[in-house]
C-alpha positions, -999 to 999 in steps of 0.1 A, spaced: 233 10 -570 209 -1 -557 219 -38 -561 248 -39 -536 230 -22 -507 199 -43 -514 219 -75 -515 237 -67 -482 205 -57 -464 188 -89 -475 218 -111 -467 219 -96 -432 182 -101 -427 185 -137 -439 210 -144 -412 188 -128 -386 158 -147 -398 177 -180 -395 186 -169 -359 148 -165 -352 143 -201 -364 171 -214 -342 159 -196 -311 124 -211 -316 137 -246 -315 134 -246 -276 111 -230 -251 141 -217 -232 157 -197 -261 125 -187 -279 123 -152 -264 154 -144 -284 134 -150 -315 110 -121 -306 140 -99 -299 156 -108 -333 124 -99 -351 133 -63 -343 164 -66 -365 144 -82 -394 119 -54 -392 146 -27 -393 163 -42 -423 128 -44 -440 121 -7 -434 153 2 -453 144 -22 -482 109 -8 -482 122 27 -483 145 19 -513 117 2 -532 90 27 -524 81 46 -556 61 72 -537 93 84 -521 114 111 -539 144 102 -560 152 69 -576 160 35 -559 196 41 -566 196 75 -549 176 62 -520 201 34 -515 230 59 -515 212 79 -488 210 46 -468 247 39 -474 257 74 -463 236 71 -431 250 37 -422 286 51 -427 278 81 -405 264 59 -377 292 35 -380 318 63 -376 299 78 -346 299 45 -327 334 34 -338 350 67 -329 339 63 -293 351 28 -291 385 35 -307 393 72 -304 429 67 -315 419 63 -352 414 93 -374 377 87 -383 374 123 -396 399 114 -424 382 81 -430 348 97 -433 362 123 -458 373 95 -481 339 78 -477 321 111 -483 340 116 -516 329 82 -528 293 88 -517 292 121 -536 307 105 -567 279 79 -566 253 105 -558 263 127 -588 267 97 -612 231 87 -604 217 122 -609 217 134 -574 219 172 -566 233 189 -535 240 169 -504 221 136 -499 199 136 -468 213 107 -447 189 79 -439 196 68 -403 181 48 -374 158 77 -367 140 71 -400 130 35 -390 99 44 -370 85 69 -396 89 42 -423 72 16 -401 43 40 -396 41 45 -434 42 8 -439 14 2 -414 -10 22 -435 -11 -7 -459 -40 -32 -450 -16 -61 -453 10 -46 -429 -11 -31 -401 6 -26 -367 41 -31 -379 52 -1 -358 36 -17 -328 54 -50 -333 87 -30 -334 78 -14 -301 66 -46 -285 98 -65 -293 117 -37 -275 95 -38 -245 98 -76 -243 135 -74 -241 138 -44 -218 109 -47 -194 82 -74 -198 99 -107 -207 82 -121 -176 49 -118 -194 61 -144 -218 81 -166 -195 62 -166 -162 27 -174 -150 14 -157 -119 -14 -173 -97 -28 -167 -63 -2 -191 -49 29 -178 -65 49 -174 -97 59 -203 -120 84 -202 -148 67 -217 -178 90 -203 -206 74 -193 -239 42 -213 -247 37 -233 -279 12 -207 -291 36 -178 -286 64 -197 -304 41 -204 -333 30 -168 -334 66 -155 -334 74 -180 -362 45 -167 -382 56 -131 -377 91 -140 -388 78 -157 -419 56 -127 -428 84 -102 -422 109 -122 -443 83 -127 -470 75 -90 -475 111 -80 -469 121 -102 -499 94 -86 -520 108 -52 -512 143 -64 -522 131 -78 -555 110 -46 -562 141 -25 -556 160 -42 -585 132 -52 -609 138 -76 -638 117 -94 -663 114 -123 -639 107 -103 -607 69 -105 -607 69 -143 -613 96 -148 -586 77 -126 -561 45 -145 -567 61 -179 -564 80 -170 -532 50 -154 -516 28 -184 -524 53 -208 -508 58 -187 -477 20 -184 -473 17 -222 -473 40 -224 -443 24 -193 -426 -11 -209 -429 0 -243 -417 -29 -256 -395 -5 -266 -367 6 -229 -363 -28 -213 -368 -45 -236 -343 -18 -231 -317 -20 -193 -321 -58 -193 -319 -58 -214 -288 -32 -190 -272 -55 -161 -280 -85 -178 -263 -63 -185 -232 -52 -148 -230 -88 -137 -231 
């Protein structure tokens, strides 16, 4: 701890980020990219929590709290899907392992589980940083886009009717920029969770390279023009 949880979180987020890029390849599948950003954000919140030195406990103990929460949520969902299995016994075994890890890393009492309900409070905390403003609103917007207002991105209403236009070039560029930013900072959180002598140099190098892509004039111009059209 915390290497394994951090590695698994980052690996899963990498897969989701690659899904964002694949969805953005066409106008017709691009809304899926905005939806997938939600998953990248949620993985980031857990990595941010593990790396956040202002939180109580150590990165190792915070990662154990995350693991315990994931196991609890997994059992809750799986039990409903496959009630024939004895999940209570499975969870007892998992709990023993969690408590052994908790004690070995200096934990006392029972660890407070980190669950999905902790995502929004962490996003609000992240948003207090000038570089990460409105992260909580991005999380909510991605949900609204999927559940209610996809038509805002895919359709154009005029006085004569409604036309399907799919996601515009500007929106696709904006979603790619958001994905890049999230994955960039998510990787920083992962590296800060397991610091080494090379961490600072690696973070600086990766951040510089991501920023070159993020600030590509093709993207920034398309996003700016989209903003002017929306107004």
